[in-house]
N, C-alpha and C positions, 0 to 999 in steps of 0.2 A: 845700091851698088857699093857704097863705101862699107856697109856692114858685111857684105860678102867678102870683100877684100880682107877685112880684119878677122873674119872667122877662120881664115887659113892660118892665122898666127895664134889663135886661142889654144890654150893648153888642153890636152885631153884629160881623161880621168886620171887621177893619181894612182899609179900602180901599187902604192904603199897602203892604199885604203881598201877596206872591204865594203862591198855594197850591202844594202840592208837585207836583201833576201838571203845572201850567202851567210851573213852574220847571224840572222835569225835561225837558220837551219843548223849552223855550228853550235849555237847556244843550246837549242833544243836537244840536239844529239850529244851534247857534252864533248864535242870535238875540239874545243878550245878553252883556254883559261881567259876569262875577262878580267882585266886589271884596270880599275878605275883610278885615275890620277887626280881626281878632285880632292879637296881637303876633307879631313875627317868629318867635319860638321855637315858638309854637303853630302858625303857618302851616307851618313847616318839618316839623312832626311828621305832619300829614295835612291835605290840602286837596282841593278839587274840581279835577280836571284842567283846566288852562287858566286858572284864576283868578289874579288879581293881588292883592298884599298892600299895603294902605294902612292901617297900624295906627291904631287909635282914639286912642292916646296922642298922636299928632301928625296927626290926620285933618284934611285941608284939602279941602273940596269942589271947589275949583278944579283939583285934581289928578285928578278923576274923568274917565275917558274920555268922549268925547262923540260917538263914531262909531256907537254902538249904545245901546239902553237898558241901564241898569245895575241889577244886583241885588246888594244888600249882604248879607253873611252874617257871622256871628260864631260863637261857641260854642253859644249857646242862644237868641239873639234880642234880648237886651237892648242890647248895644253897637251892633248893626246898626240897631236902632230909633233910638237916639240919633244915629248917623251920618246916618240918613235925615232926621231933623229938621234937622240942620245943612245937609244938601244942599238941602232944600226951602227953608230960610231964605235960602240963597244963590241961590235962583231956579231950581233944577233940578227940573223936573217929570217927567223921564224916568227917575226912580229909584224903586225899590221895595226892600223887604227881605224876606228869607226868615225868617219868625219861628221856624221849627224849628231853625235853625242847623245847624252841622256834626253835632250830635248827632241831630237829626231827619233830616237827609239820610242819614247812615250807617244809622240804624235802619230806614229805608225802602229799604235796599239800594242807595243812590246810590254811584257809583264814587268812590273816593278815590285820590289820588296820595300816595305815602308817601316 
């Protein structure tokens, strides 16, 4: 009974996040730019093919591509959420983040470039 009560207050899905299926389709169709905010050494070890690297340690929303919607990704979703907040504060409304990160992408059999 108590868990039912608490479930009414649980947050719903983050509208700023893109779910796996939608993200996978967008990547395959080239309908978004994937921006990886992990540090360069992390990006070099494994990344989504075609993604670009804008490390969180020096993240500047003005450097985000503007020709397509942007999806931010990191290791597990924390840094990409932070980068998303910065991008939205700078006025970018065409940016989402993939909360699963590279870990979630890889665990769902998403392709990686090594």
